[in-house]
Structures are given as C-alpha cells and as structure tokens.
C-alpha positions in Angstrom: 179.4 53.6 94.3 177.3 50.5 94.7 178.3 47.7 97.0 177.1 44.1 96.3 176.4 42.0 99.3 178.4 38.8 99.5 175.6 36.8 101.0 173.6 35.5 98.0 169.9 34.8 98.3 168.4 31.8 96.5 166.7 32.4 93.1 163.0 33.2 93.5 160.4 32.9 90.7 158.5 36.1 89.9 156.6 37.6 91.6 158.5 37.4 94.9 155.4 38.7 96.7 151.8 39.2 95.8 148.6 40.1 97.7 145.2 40.7 96.1 141.9 41.9 97.7 143.7 41.9 101.1 141.5 43.1 104.0 142.5 42.9 107.6 140.0 43.5 110.4 140.7 43.7 114.2 137.8 42.8 116.5 136.3 45.6 118.7 137.3 45.7 122.3 137.0 47.8 125.4 134.3 48.8 127.9 132.8 51.4 125.5 132.1 48.7 122.9 134.4 50.0 120.2 133.4 48.4 116.9 135.6 46.3 114.6 138.6 48.2 113.1 139.3 47.7 109.4 143.1 48.3 109.1 143.5 47.4 105.4 140.8 47.2 102.7 141.1 45.5 99.3 144.8 46.0 99.0 146.6 44.7 96.0 150.4 44.6 95.8 152.9 42.8 93.6 156.6 42.9 94.1 159.1 41.3 91.7 162.5 39.8 92.3 165.2 42.6 92.2 162.6 45.2 93.0 162.7 47.7 95.9 159.2 48.9 96.9 158.5 51.6 99.5 155.1 51.8 101.2 154.2 55.2 102.6 151.0 56.5 104.2 149.6 58.3 107.3 150.1 57.0 110.8 147.7 54.2 111.6 146.9 53.4 107.9 148.0 49.7 108.2 151.6 49.9 106.8 153.1 47.7 109.5 150.1 45.4 109.4 150.7 44.9 105.7 154.3 44.1 106.4 153.4 41.5 109.0 151.0 39.8 106.6 153.6 39.7 103.9 155.9 38.0 106.4 153.3 35.4 107.1 152.7 36.8 110.6 149.0 37.3 110.9 148.4 39.9 113.6 147.0 38.5 116.8 143.2 38.4 116.8 142.9 39.8 113.2 140.7 38.5 110.5 142.5 38.3 107.1 140.5 38.0 103.9 141.4 38.2 100.3 144.4 36.5 98.7 147.4 37.2 100.9 150.8 35.7 100.2 151.1 32.0 100.7 151.8 31.7 104.5 154.5 29.1 103.6 156.4 31.9 102.0 157.0 33.3 105.4 160.0 31.0 105.6 161.5 33.0 102.6 161.2 36.4 104.3 163.4 38.3 106.7 161.7 41.0 108.7 163.3 43.9 110.4 161.1 45.7 112.9 161.3 49.4 113.9 163.6 48.7 116.9 167.0 47.2 116.4 166.3 44.4 118.9 170.0 43.8 119.7 170.7 41.5 122.6 172.6 43.5 125.2 174.4 40.5 126.5 175.9 39.6 123.1 178.7 41.4 121.3 178.2 42.7 117.8 179.3 39.7 115.9 177.3 37.2 117.9 174.3 39.5 117.6 174.7 39.5 113.8 174.6 35.7 113.8 171.3 35.3 115.7 169.1 35.1 112.6 171.4 32.8 110.7 171.6 30.4 113.7 167.9 30.4 114.0 167.7 29.5 110.3 169.9 26.5 111.0 172.9 27.8 109.0 176.4 26.4 109.7 178.1 28.6 112.3 181.4 28.6 110.5 179.9 29.6 107.2 177.6 32.2 108.7 180.4 33.7 110.7 182.6 34.0 107.6 179.8 35.8 105.7 179.1 38.1 108.7 182.7 39.1 108.9 182.7 40.0 105.2 179.5 42.0 105.6 180.9 44.0 108.6 183.1 45.9 106.2 180.3 46.5 103.7 178.1 47.8 106.5 180.7 50.1 107.9 181.2 48.1 111.0 184.7 46.6 110.5 186.6 46.7 113.7 183.5 46.7 115.9 182.9 42.9 115.9 183.6 42.6 119.6 181.7 45.8 120.6 178.8 45.7 123.0 175.5 47.2 121.7 175.7 50.0 124.2 179.1 51.0 122.7 177.6 51.6 119.3 175.9 54.7 118.0 172.3 54.7 116.9 173.2 54.5 113.2 175.7 51.6 113.9 173.1 49.7 115.9 170.6 50.0 113.0 173.3 48.9 110.5 174.0 45.9 112.7 170.3 45.0 112.9 170.1 45.2 109.1 173.2 43.1 108.7 171.6 40.5 111.0 168.4 40.6 108.8 170.4 40.2 105.5 172.7 37.5 106.7 170.4 34.4 106.4 170.1 35.2 102.6 166.3 35.3 102.4 165.0 36.2 99.0 162.5 38.8 100.5 163.5 41.6 102.9 160.8 43.4 104.8 161.9 46.6 106.6 159.6 48.4 109.0 160.9 52.0 109.3 164.5 50.9 110.1 165.7 54.4 110.5 162.6 56.0 112.0 164.2 56.5 115.4 167.3 58.3 114.2 167.9 62.0 114.1 167.4 63.7 110.8 171.1 64.1 109.9 172.0 60.5 110.8 168.9 59.3 108.9 170.0 61.1 105.7 173.5 59.6 106.0 172.0 56.1 106.5 169.7 56.6 103.5 172.7 57.5 101.3 174.6 54.5 102.6 171.7 52.1 102.1 171.2 53.4 98.5 174.7 52.4 97.7 174.3 49.0 99.2 171.8 47.9 96.6 169.8 45.4 98.8 167.6 44.3 95.9 170.7 43.3 93.9 169.6 44.8 90.6 171.2 42.8 87.8 173.0 40.5 90.2 174.7 37.6 88.4 172.6 34.5 88.3 169.4 36.4 89.1 170.0 36.1 92.8 168.5 39.4 93.7 166.0 40.1 96.4 162.6 41.7 96.7 162.7 44.5 99.3 159.6 46.2 100.9 160.3 49.3 103.0 157.7 50.9 105.2 158.5 54.6 105.8 156.8 58.0 106.6 159.6 59.8 104.7 158.8 60.6 101.1 162.3 61.6 100.3 163.6 58.4 101.8 161.2 56.4 99.6 162.2 58.3 96.4 165.9 57.8 97.1 165.8 54.1 97.8 162.9 52.6 96.0 162.1 51.5 92.4 158.3 52.1 93.1 156.4 53.9 95.9 153.0 52.7 97.0 150.8 55.2 98.9 148.2 54.0 101.3 145.2 56.1 102.3 144.0 56.9 105.8 142.5 53.9 107.7 141.3 51.7 106.3 144.4 51.6 104.2 144.0 51.1 100.5 146.3 51.7 97.7 145.7 55.2 96.2 148.9 55.5 94.2 151.5 53.1 92.8 154.3 55.3 91.4 157.4 54.1 89.5 160.3 56.2 90.6 161.9 58.1 87.7 165.7 58.3 87.6 165.3 62.1 87.0 162.6 64.6 87.5 162.1 63.7 91.2 160.4 67.0 92.0 157.3 66.1 90.0 157.3 62.6 91.6 157.5 64.2 95.0 154.6 66.5 94.3 152.5 63.6 93.1 153.3 61.6 96.3 152.5 64.5 98.6 149.3 65.0 96.7 148.3 61.4 97.2 149.1 61.6 100.9 147.1 64.8 101.3 144.3 64.7 98.8 142.6 67.7 100.4 145.6 69.9 99.6 146.6 70.7 103.1 150.2 69.5 102.7 152.9 72.1 103.5 155.6 70.1 101.7 156.8 68.3 104.9 156.4 64.6 105.7 
C-alpha cells in the first residue's frame, strides 16, 4: 500500500537537479605533503521531478560529497569546477545526514518542527502537518517521547519526518538507515517504499526529486527509479541504470558488476 504525504512540495520545473562536468578537489595537507585529492571527476547527473535516484559506490568515492554539492553546501576547502547545481537552489533542498541529529532536550514533536521553524513556517500550520505525518511515519502516540525513549528505527523515521516537513521540492538522503541492524533496515526500506517520497503522479505535479546515497544495492533497487554507480575515487559515473519493475536479478548483477569491474564480487554489498 502506498501512503501519500500530506505536506505538499511546491511545483518545480524539470529538471529538479542537474550537474555536468562536476569535479571536486580537496587540497593536500599534512606533514608528509599529501597531494591534492580529487573526490569527484567529471560527474554528470540529472534528476527529474517525481524521480527517486539512488547513488551507490565504494567507500570514499565521493557519494556524500556529491550530495553536499547538490545541497549547495560546498565542502570546506574544496575546489568545485564544472557546472554544479545553481547554489541558490540550495534553498529548495532538504538534506538528511547519516546521523539522526535529534536534539536530546526536545521531545519528538518539537524535534520534528525544527526544520520547519528554521524555514520560517507558521508554527500552528507546521504543527498540524507534523501531527498528521506522525501517523504516516508510524510514530502516532510518541509525540511527547524523548529521543532516548525511541528505538533506532523510530529515531530515523522522526529525522526523516523532520526533513520532509518543510515541503522542499528536493530531498537529499545520506544513508539514512546505514547505522541500523540488518533486520530493522529491511523493515525500514519496506516502509519507505510504501511512503512514496517522490510522489509519483501526485495531483498537481507536486512531487519531489529524491536522491539517496547508499552502500546497499538491494536498498537502491527497492526504493529507486534509477541507480547511479560511482567508481572508486575519484568518483565518476560508470553506470546509470533505470530500475525495471521486474527482472531485478539481472539489474542486481549489472550493478554488482559495475561496482566490482574486476569480477571479485561475492554477491554481497
């Protein structure tokens, strides 16, 4: 069953996000004179409205760096060349980092309202929307719970609710379930798939563009419309694969092959 979010994002002209020829370089540092580090090289990525794109790749290939650039957050000290997304578009994005970042001195509902309040939304309106989303996110009844009283999965759902609440047309998710155990992660993936964050076919064209960074090929295939594979550092796009609605075994083999071009993959991620 698919659940539609009640918080509607404003209509965004296509594409929602686009980078071309993106290269990100970090200056060398340290007593041994380590040279400059090229994190991303000549990356091109286009994401449409109502499209969910997953980005996978080896550790250290620049996935999180790419997400920061898409959010308009140029990494400190980095040199960015090419044609990244217009920095002004950073105001249209909501970014969820790997850690939930919940404030331990705020109960669940006030935590959910943090992003909306920073965005300058009316408190009464934002609170009404948040209460409606607590049910969709499986958190009904926990509005007054402290963060330490929530399970790991509930904390991540609350962090995602906080990210969605301002109604930004672009959601950037940096391994939101990476710290969870395997069973909880699979359950969270199934729940998120039913939530339809991108709003496919939402009335009035008010869907979102969603970019998810993950190490998990199965998570990417379950949630995304397309999966983009980055190579080892410097990260560059080596595969851009539309996810078929059936025949996922072949898509999985193709993704694993792109992740391990030397053929050393044992089928795990």
